[in-house]
C-alpha positions in Angstrom: 4.3 2.6 19.1 1.5 5.1 17.6 1.7 2.5 14.4 0.6 -0.3 17.0 -2.3 1.1 18.2 -3.6 2.2 15.1 -3.2 -1.6 14.2 -5.1 -2.5 17.2 -7.3 -0.2 17.0 -8.0 -1.2 13.4 -8.6 -4.7 14.6 -10.6 -3.9 17.4 -13.4 -1.7 15.2 -13.7 -4.5 12.2 -13.9 -6.9 15.2 -16.8 -5.1 17.4 -18.7 -5.0 13.9 -18.2 -8.6 13.0 -19.7 -9.0 17.1 -22.7 -7.0 16.1 -23.3 -8.3 12.7 -26.6 -8.5 12.8 -27.3 -5.3 14.2 -25.3 -3.4 12.3 -26.3 -4.9 9.2 -24.2 -6.4 6.3 -23.8 -2.8 4.2 -22.7 -0.8 7.1 -20.6 -3.5 8.4 -18.6 -3.7 5.1 -18.4 0.0 5.2 -16.8 0.4 8.4 -14.5 -2.1 7.6 -12.9 -1.0 4.3 -12.9 2.7 6.0 -10.2 1.4 8.1 -8.1 0.2 5.8 -8.2 3.1 3.7 -7.5 5.0 7.1 -4.1 3.4 7.9 -3.5 3.7 4.2 -4.4 7.6 4.1 -2.2 8.0 7.2 1.3 6.4 6.2 0.6 8.8 3.0 -0.1 11.6 5.4 2.9 11.3 6.9 5.5 10.7 4.4 4.3 13.2 2.3 2.9 11.0 -0.8 -0.1 9.3 -2.9 1.3 5.7 -3.3 -0.3 4.0 -0.9 -4.0 6.1 -1.1 -4.4 4.8 -4.5 -4.0 1.4 -3.7 -7.4 1.7 -1.8 -9.6 4.3 -3.4 -12.0 1.2 -5.2 -13.0 0.8 -1.0 -14.5 4.0 -1.4 -17.6 5.6 -2.3 -18.1 9.0 -5.4 -18.7 10.5 -2.4 -15.5 9.7 -0.2 -13.7 10.4 -3.2 -14.9 13.6 -3.6 -14.2 14.4 -0.5 -10.7 13.3 0.2 -10.0 15.8 -3.3 -11.8 19.0 -0.9 -9.8 18.4 2.1 -5.9 18.5 3.0 -5.8 16.4 5.8 -7.6 13.1 4.6 -7.5 10.8 7.5 -9.0 13.1 9.7 -12.0 13.2 6.9 -12.1 9.0 6.8 -12.0 9.4 10.3 -15.5 11.8 10.2 -16.6 9.4 7.4 -16.5 6.5 9.7 -18.0 8.5 12.9 -21.2 9.1 10.7 -22.3 5.2 9.4 -21.8 4.7 13.2 -24.3 7.0 14.3 -26.7 6.3 11.8 -27.0 2.8 13.3 -30.2 2.9 15.5 -31.3 1.3 18.6 -32.5 -2.0 18.1 -34.9 -4.1 20.7 -35.9 -7.5 21.0 -38.8 -7.4 23.3 -37.3 -6.5 26.7 -33.7 -7.5 25.3 -31.4 -4.4 24.6 -29.8 -5.8 20.8 -28.1 -1.9 20.1 -28.1 0.8 22.2 -26.3 4.1 22.3 -24.2 2.1 24.8 -22.7 0.3 21.8 -22.5 3.5 20.1 -20.7 5.0 22.6 -18.0 2.1 23.0 -17.0 2.5 18.5 -17.1 6.2 18.4 -14.2 5.8 21.6 -12.4 3.9 18.7 -12.6 5.9 16.6 -12.0 9.1 19.1 -8.4 7.0 19.6 -7.1 6.7 16.0 -7.9 10.7 16.0 -5.6 11.0 18.8 -2.8 8.8 17.3 -2.9 11.3 13.8 -2.4 13.6 16.0 0.6 11.9 18.1 2.0 11.2 13.9 1.6 15.1 13.3 3.5 16.1 16.6 6.8 13.9 15.1 6.4 14.8 11.9 5.6 18.5 12.4 8.4 19.1 15.2 12.0 18.0 13.5 15.4 18.8 15.4 16.4 22.6 15.1 18.4 23.1 11.8 20.7 25.6 14.0 21.7 22.7 16.0 22.3 20.5 13.2 24.0 22.7 11.6 26.1 23.4 15.3 27.3 19.9 15.9 28.0 18.9 12.2 30.7 21.7 12.0 32.2 21.1 16.0 32.2 17.2 15.0 34.6 18.4 11.3 36.6 20.4 13.1 36.9 17.9 16.1 37.7 15.5 13.4 40.6 17.5 12.1 42.4 18.2 14.6 42.6 14.8 15.7 45.5 13.1 13.4 47.3 16.1 15.3 46.9 14.5 18.7 47.3 11.2 17.5 50.3 11.5 16.3 53.0 11.6 18.4 51.2 8.5 19.8 50.5 6.0 17.4 52.5 7.5 14.3 51.8 6.2 11.3 48.6 4.2 12.0 47.1 7.6 12.9 45.7 7.5 9.2 43.4 4.2 10.2 42.9 5.2 13.5 41.6 8.4 12.2 39.6 7.3 9.5 37.4 4.6 11.8 37.0 7.3 14.5 35.2 9.6 12.3 33.3 6.8 10.0 31.8 6.0 13.4 31.2 9.7 14.7 30.0 10.7 11.4 27.9 7.2 11.7 26.2 8.3 14.6 25.0 12.0 13.1 23.7 9.8 9.9 21.3 7.7 12.3 20.4 10.8 14.8 19.0 12.9 11.5 17.1 9.5 9.8 15.8 9.3 13.5 14.6 12.7 12.9 12.5 11.4 10.4 10.7 8.1 11.5 8.4 7.6 8.9 10.2 8.0 6.0 13.7 6.7 6.5 13.2 4.1 9.6 10.3 2.5 10.0 8.1 0.0 8.1 4.8 1.2 8.1 4.3 -0.4 4.8 4.8 -3.8 5.9 1.9 -2.7 8.8 -0.4 -0.9 6.6 -0.3 -4.4 4.8 -0.9 -5.9 8.2 -4.0 -4.2 8.9 -5.6 -4.1 5.4 -5.0 -8.0 5.8 -6.3 -8.5 9.1 -9.4 -6.2 8.9 -10.7 -8.5 6.0 -9.7 -11.8 7.4 -11.9 -10.9 10.5 -14.4 -9.7 7.6 -14.6 -13.0 5.9 -14.3 -15.3 8.4 -17.3 -16.7 8.5 -20.3 -17.5 6.1 -22.5 -15.1 7.4 -22.3 -13.4 4.1 -23.4 -16.1 2.2 -26.3 -16.2 4.6 -27.3 -12.9 5.4 -30.4 -11.7 7.3 -34.3 -10.1 6.3 -32.9 -6.8 6.9 -29.1 -7.4 4.5 -31.7 -9.1 1.5 -34.1 -6.4 1.6 -30.7 -4.0 1.4 -29.8 -6.0 -1.2 -32.5 -6.0 -3.2 -32.7 -2.1 -2.9 -29.1 -1.9 -3.9 -30.1 -4.2 -7.1 -32.7 -1.5 -7.6 -30.5 1.1 -7.4 -27.9 -0.1 -9.6 -30.1 -1.4 -12.5 -31.7 2.6 -11.9 -28.5 3.8 -12.3 -27.9 1.8 -15.6 -31.0 3.3 -16.9 -29.7 6.5 -16.4 -26.8 6.0 -17.7 -28.6 4.5 -20.9 -30.7 7.5 -21.4 -27.7 9.8 -21.2 -25.6 8.2 -23.7 -28.8 8.3 -26.2 -29.3 12.0 -25.2 -25.1 12.0 -25.7 -25.4 10.2 -29.3 -29.2 12.4 -30.6 -27.1 15.6 -29.6 -24.0 14.7 -31.5 -26.4 13.3 -34.7 -27.8 16.9 -34.4 -25.0 18.5 -34.6 -24.2 16.3 -37.3 -27.2 17.4 -39.1 -27.0 20.9 -38.1 -23.0 20.9 -39.7 -24.2 19.1 -43.2 -26.9 21.9 -43.4 -24.7 24.2 -42.7 -22.2 23.4 -45.3 -25.3 22.3 -48.2 -26.2 26.4 -47.3 -22.6 27.2 -48.1 -22.3 25.4 -51.1 -25.7 26.6 -52.8 -24.4 30.0 -51.8 -21.5 29.6 -53.9 -23.3 28.5 -56.7 -25.6 31.0 -56.6 -23.3 33.7 -56.5 -21.3 31.9 -59.2 -24.5 32.2 -61.5 -24.6 36.0 -60.8 -21.4 36.4 -61.1 -22.0 34.6 -64.9 -25.3 36.9 -66.0 -23.2 39.7 -65.0 -21.0 39.0 -67.5 -23.3 38.2 -69.8 -25.0 41.5 -69.4 -21.8 43.6 -69.4 -21.4 42.1 -72.5 -24.4 42.9 -74.5 -24.3 46.5 -73.5 -20.4 46.2 -75.2 -22.9 45.3 -78.4 -25.7 47.4 -77.8 -23.2 50.6 -77.7 -21.1 49.3 -80.4 -24.0 49.0 -82.7 -25.6 52.4 -81.5 -22.1 54.3 -82.5 -22.0 52.3 -85.8 -25.2 53.6 -86.7 -24.4 56.7 -85.9 -21.5 56.8 -87.6 -23.3 55.6 -90.8 -26.0 58.7 -90.3 -23.3 61.4 -90.1 -21.4 60.4 -93.5 -25.3 60.5 -95.3 -25.5 64.3 -94.1 -22.1 64.9 -95.1 -23.8 63.8 -99.0 -26.6 65.0 -99.1 -25.4 68.9 -98.1 -22.3 68.7 -100.8 -25.1 68.0 -103.3 
């Protein structure tokens, strides 16, 4: 029943947007319907504890929405908040004395978002209030003891047929207990929520693209489209500049690394030259010392000969 209401409210939001499509504008109509599709998938993952379906519809969200979903814990409520902001931002519109869009229409569509918020709370209440663990344990133990004592009570009446009779009765009773445990978690083990989610996605998109309004458009939408094209071109240029800047930085870093390597090689060569010069100087000093010692020895021998004479 809860998911039936989610389905109905999602289709009602898409139908409302299409009825007031000229006043709301093409961009907001598409964004609100995309958020309605994402909401059902995010709610499915929220009550089952997974992220399988959320990833399938992430392409319908903008970058800011994805960042917001990463920061929050309750993703369905975050999607509803974004949807509410989009609806609140629709301005009042008049054509002469005729009111095209006012607070009355805005409150009507915001009431649909409020109903979806109530359904989120209903799903959370079912998930967060399971059957008490002590109750489940007690019933399981009592049923086990009762089934063990059953053959003793039936053997006098049915004889050898007590085996199949006891087995059949135990199968039925334990099957009822298991069904009760499955009903305790309806979103994970019993309800086909995937089918409902796919149906919501298909119905919303069918309502959104059921006529040729998207091809015709309005003056307001044409201006919006031009602005979007300009924004896309500016974004492309900014990305190109960023890539060029990154390439320039890489080139400068490579150049600096090459210069450092060159400086290291020059330092090594200078060190080798200095080492060779030092070896040469040491060799020359040794030769000079040897020459001096030789001359000193020859002079001493000549002096001794003179003294003898």
